[in-house]
matplotlib code that plots the C-alpha trace (Angstrom):
import matplotlib.pyplot as plt

x = [-13.5, -13.8, -14.2, -10.9, -10.1, -8.2, -5.0, -5.1, -5.4, -2.0, 0.9, 4.0, 5.2, 7.0, 10.4, 11.8, 13.2, 10.0, 7.8, 10.2, 9.9, 6.1, 6.3, 6.9, 3.4, 1.9, 1.7, 2.5, 2.9, 1.8, 1.7, -1.8, -3.9, -4.9, -8.6, -8.8, -10.7, -10.1, -12.7, -11.1, -7.6, -8.8, -10.4, -7.3, -4.9, -7.1, -7.4, -3.8, -2.1, -3.4, -4.3, -4.1, -7.0, -7.0, -8.0, -7.8, -6.4, -4.9, -4.4, -2.5, -2.4, 0.9, 0.7, 3.2, 6.3, 7.3, 10.3, 12.2, 14.3, 15.6, 12.6, 10.1, 8.2, 6.2, 4.9, 5.6, 2.7, 0.6, 0.6, -1.4, 0.0, -1.9, -0.8, -2.5, -2.8, -3.4, -5.2, -3.2, -4.3, -3.5, -0.5, 2.4, 2.7, 5.3, 6.8, 8.3, 9.9, 13.7, 14.1]
y = [15.8, 13.8, 10.0, 8.1, 6.1, 2.8, 4.3, 7.1, 4.6, 2.9, 5.4, 3.1, -0.2, -0.3, -2.0, -2.9, -6.0, -6.7, -6.3, -8.5, -11.3, -11.2, -11.8, -15.5, -15.6, -13.6, -10.4, -7.2, -3.8, -0.6, 3.1, 4.2, 7.3, 8.3, 8.6, 5.2, 2.4, -1.3, -2.0, 0.6, -0.9, -4.4, -3.3, -1.3, -4.2, -6.6, -4.1, -3.0, -6.4, -9.1, -12.4, -11.1, -12.1, -10.4, -12.4, -9.6, -6.1, -4.6, -0.9, 1.4, 5.1, 6.9, 10.5, 13.0, 13.4, 16.6, 18.3, 21.4, 23.8, 26.3, 27.9, 26.7, 23.6, 21.6, 18.2, 15.8, 14.5, 11.7, 8.4, 5.2, 1.7, -1.3, -4.9, -7.0, -10.8, -12.7, -16.0, -19.2, -19.7, -16.1, -15.0, -13.1, -9.4, -8.8, -5.6, -7.4, -10.2, -10.2, -8.1]
z = [-3.2, -6.4, -6.2, -6.2, -9.4, -9.0, -10.4, -7.7, -4.8, -4.9, -4.8, -4.6, -3.2, 0.2, -0.2, 3.3, 4.8, 6.6, 3.5, 1.5, 4.1, 3.7, 0.0, 0.7, 2.2, -0.7, 1.4, -0.4, 1.2, -0.6, 0.2, -0.5, -0.6, 2.9, 1.9, 0.3, 2.1, 2.1, -0.6, -2.9, -2.3, -3.1, -6.3, -7.3, -6.8, -8.7, -11.6, -11.8, -11.5, -13.9, -12.2, -8.6, -6.3, -2.9, 0.2, 2.7, 3.2, 6.4, 6.7, 9.0, 9.3, 10.3, 11.5, 10.4, 12.4, 14.1, 12.4, 13.5, 11.5, 14.1, 15.7, 13.1, 13.9, 11.4, 10.6, 7.7, 5.7, 7.2, 5.2, 4.9, 4.3, 3.1, 3.5, 0.8, 1.3, -2.0, -2.3, -2.8, -6.4, -7.3, -9.5, -7.9, -8.5, -11.2, -9.9, -6.9, -9.0, -9.0, -5.8]

ax = plt.figure().add_subplot(projection="3d")
ax.plot(x, y, z, "-o")
ax.set_aspect("equal")
plt.show()
């Protein structure tokens, strides 16, 4: 597999009540590529969002859920989330403003 570029690492932001509550503490939640590691996620956030300085990154893997349609059994895609903590002197991420 080819090396991941920074624009391939972050797929989309996660907008839930719990992730919105964390924004007061400068914690932002993103859905990321399952093959990305913490260092790649940190670099991607700092490159994509001007003025953002990452203090730490927490990741969690979610396995696919079992789904049935009649007799056929399958699984949904596995996902990976990243909770990014910014430093105190860092700028906020603009895509979350006004939500």
